Phi, psi and omega in degrees: 000026187295324183295333174295308184300321180294325174297319183273351180105148189300324181305310179305317180291328180292316183299323184292318181294317179298312183298317182294330176289322175302316185293318173310304184298328190290325186294321180297321189288334193291326182293326176290318186291335179299342187274349181275153180294169178297310181302313184292328176296317183291323176297319180296319183292318179300321182291335183279339180247013178304146179074006175080011177233149182281115181293271180259104182300326180294317184292323185292313173306321179293319180297316175298326182290316178298310187297328177291326175293325195276328190257320176255354181065033176235123184267104184302141172288161181297322180295331182290312180301319181294321179292328174306306188295322175294330169297316176293351174255012169093004185271169159263122187269139180257104184236134178297155172306138179083003177273002177087044175292331183298315174301320182297311177303323179296314183294312188295309180301324178295318183302312189294318179299324177284344171279001183087013180263144175282126189248130160255116179266110185269118181250177183264345185202173186291320178310315179290320180304312181293303175319307188286314176305317181290323177291327191274343191312313190297317183293316181306309189286336175303326176269007181087006186266171175245151176212152184200164179231152174250134180229159184309316185286355187275147174270174194300323175303314186293317176301308179301316177298318180294315181295342178277005178276163183294326184232124175236124177262129175208155169292150188293330179284324178290320176301312181303312184295325180293325173298315182293315174303323179293347180270016180243355192278155180251350172228137188298328187280004173279340185300147179256339181218161178236021177082180180215168186265339184219138162242126183254112185257117167282148191048056188304321185283336171297307182291313185277341185239296189300312188259005192305323187261009173288119184274132172269116189241132186255123178239152173255144179311130178203133179304125184241147178284155173215157172303140184286164174309316189293313176302314188293329173291320181293316177297331180295335185277344191286152187245134180299137180072347177267310184260337176210165181227152171250135183292171187296327186259017167070029186251338189221141184231134183232144173288142170275180178289316176296319175300315181298320182292319179303312182293316178302320180292316184294331182266354179069034183235158183291307185209144179293330194268359172299159184303317187291339184247338188300321184265005174229286183300314181300317176305304188299323181294316184294323174295312176299324175292314175311302187302324181285313192262333187259332186254111187251127176296138184072012169238312183251345178200164172236168171249120180217128178066034180079008183229147167280124178236131177288151185255133173276107186303320185290334186239349176084011192248155161302129173271088193302138179061020179246153186221169174267158186259178171057035169097348188291318182302316177294321179299316182298315172307313177291325176300327182271352180073030180269168164303128187268131179270161181288166181270203183203151178263125177298116185265322183194156178213163177205138172274156181296337182285329181285322178303317174292337177285353183273349180276128168306322180224131177240137167217178179184185178209147180199165174269003179217052182280323184303315184297341182244022179306312184298314186296317186292322175291316184298309190264342181231354183061035177258143176262157174257131168244123176277129176253124176302150178292154171300315182235150180305133178295132183251346186300145172251121178260106176292155173294152182293145175254130193247133182231156181292322183235161175294321181300314170301318174298319182294324179300308183300317179302311183295318181296318177298313179302312179309310184299301184306317190283339176293331182274351174097349177301133173291145178240137168237116185249123182258115183249176194265328184209171181298318181296320184293319184296315183285325173301315181297309186297328178287327179287329169289327179292333172293347172260012182080012185253134183241092186279160170271127185254123181240114173210189181301346181272342182226036188288348181294330179281358195296330182295308180308312185297300176313311182302329181261000182301336180268015184266169186302124174077010181282144166232118184245121176252126190224144163265130175046094181277355184294142176060025175287330160089002181237130179288149181261112188262136182291132178090009182103180178296322180266003174065020184296337182243030191289320182297329182282315176299323172303309181300335182275349182117358184079189186290132168255122181262130183234127169256124183286001184168142180292145182272169167306335174229144187297327182306316175288332166304308184296326179294328181283318179308315186305343178295332182257147175094010186293133180050039172083015174286156171282167177167176185215161171227148184201121177257135171256137183225138170239162184286000180250025181272147186306316185296318183293316185294310184295314189269349177249022186294134190077000178250144174241137184243109179257105179226160173250117178278161177296177178287339176271007180093355184288143183237119185252002173301136184299331192279346174290318180295322177291332184286313180302319188288320183296311181302322175296318178303312180310310182293324176296319179297319179295322176296315186294316179291325174299311179304310181297320176292314178298324174298329178293322178289321189280340180299319182292321185291320177297327188285312176302320180296318178306316184293320180297314174306316180297315181298311184298313171314305183299323176290325186284326199253343187230168171281020179309319185302310177294324182290322177295315177291325174296332180280324176284331181221073185300324190288321175294323178293315177306322182293336179266001183300344181278343176272154191294152180294333177295323189278315180292333177284328177287324177304307176297322182294321180300312186292306179302316181293320181307309190283329175294317184285326178289323184290320176297323176299309180292335173296317178298316173310310180299314182292327175295315178291320173302314183301318189285336183248002189294334182298335183288346179288346178290333171306318186274012187058034170261138187279117183311311178296334174290318177290323176298320175300315180308306180294316183300310187297316184297317188284335176280341172284323172294327181305308184307309191283329178295319178302314182291309182306310178298319183297318176294328182281325176291326175303316178291328186258331191283153175286132177231121174221196185304332174282352178103186186284129182270076185285327179303313186294332173281001185073028185247041184285148168276158181307132176287338183214145172234160167212176180250149179254142169259123189240126177278128180262105182274095186293153178263163190262354180285159179255175173159183189238153175252124183231135180230112177224132170079009191281336190292347180284347185301318184263006184278000000 
């Protein structure tokens, strides 16, 4: 693997050799340590981690190895000990699927906790958080440490208890939303978490790269407008290209002049652009059009139990408790003929990238870290350490089969699955969305094949479906295998038929199309060939696939297909590879540009966090208000200081939070329109920064001024400040929004200077 170390840089190579030498020493030490009693072993671990530092890494790994055998009944492979060491030194480790990342994460989390660090083990869903925490519990408790998991169903009390543990397993979204909710508290004891020293991220490239820029948004309930039934019906009659056009990247839809006239006539109005309609009717028409043209049922959302539920495209799962903002959710509900829910005011937001930035130390593991090396280094300063397989890879990766049209590709996929199924080999098919998985499953049923379908509609069954996917004759159709978290064992969950499946050639993985990133292709491929098992992978591609159209825009491939539509010319494969490299470059550019916008907001958020902490933990709110309004302060001198300080705190925090909410809304509007600044020869991102800095300074002063005004006017008695009576109530309910972040194509630099003086 010399080529790989050169690609990753010499330091990784040196770390690899050093790690292997340490693991070799630990294997020798393990035999001696195995003679110790449990208490003696625990004491040795405490001695080796005294002072928060790792004394002798080799001996510590040996202690972990012996403890793992005693508590979990598992003897770690040398490569697992090596991966544990790399995590303990802050790297992202690249380990192939099936090589035992769960154990590696458990050992590393235990190691950090023994050093006195609070650990968040970050997963991609509730199931994995709960499963891994319970599986790891015997090892953690052996050392006198505590472990818990966070799941969506937990209430505030249960969450607070869980976060008090030394090691907390939780889905990244849940941890992020808990951070946001804690930014709304008015008393410190209302917080459910208090941060952590270390984040160990499972499926690190998915969390840190693929979803890094997805904003987690907390909203408070607020009546919101939605398209009327009449508008929804009118929009349904519009025709693509005649009445509306969709931009090249599929993110925006526009009415044509003819379409606008058609809508005006149907609604009986003179013009959508009159003052009386531009802020209401036109907005509702655009929302209904967006819902109709850009948001597709069973691709972007499903309808279940009378409700619209969003699909997390990167995982193929329902995004629980998430909604679209700005009336889009209501428009989709109206489109589907469902009850329209109220809107929401955005209270706060944070990207996953900014969330990860809150941890002093971040490390992680994944099966496809090498392909994300540049992003991990550029955006997080993280190194990648590649861990060799415990057993040599036996999987055969066949060259893509390329077809001229999507229909010809679909027929070829069905034929291939039928042939494999006839032989008895288990087949795993990876699709891109729910609709595709269900169409393929229906096509297979017509030939008497009954596949197990794993998609956003039945993700609660995923562990059982995946566990059995390697058994004889199984056909499993899944959307997005990344982060599914359960190994596919040949011969079924109990491996009872393993020898027979091995003789047949192992698991056959089929991809119905290349992804925009080769990492996602490799995540699917990695489901076959675990722990030296035989297996194969094969991707089908058509020249009509989204990735090919996006990456090959403006380029022509002149080839003559076979009668069945297959294209065998070598340059066709080169063209597909080129298209994928282009889309990967586009994704990296999107990340880089969006990061520049979000970096400024993250810097401002840090200042708000610091200001909030000062108001929460000190009498600063009372001191500032009393200084600005001494007569009002004097009139409250008969009340206990605890009451007046909390009243002042409630007032200051209300206006600070409201100002921050307004600031986020403003920046969102600016971001949407900032590209127009290019017309005036201004660099959009520089102009965005100028506006953001100016408005942020105004935010600080405005929040204090409004707090002083409220302090002077609101009723304050022994019960505190009666903000509700003054129409200053906090939202009675909150929910989360899923927001698509549409990055702009302009370049620029992010500078944050001098902000910290604002609140001093």
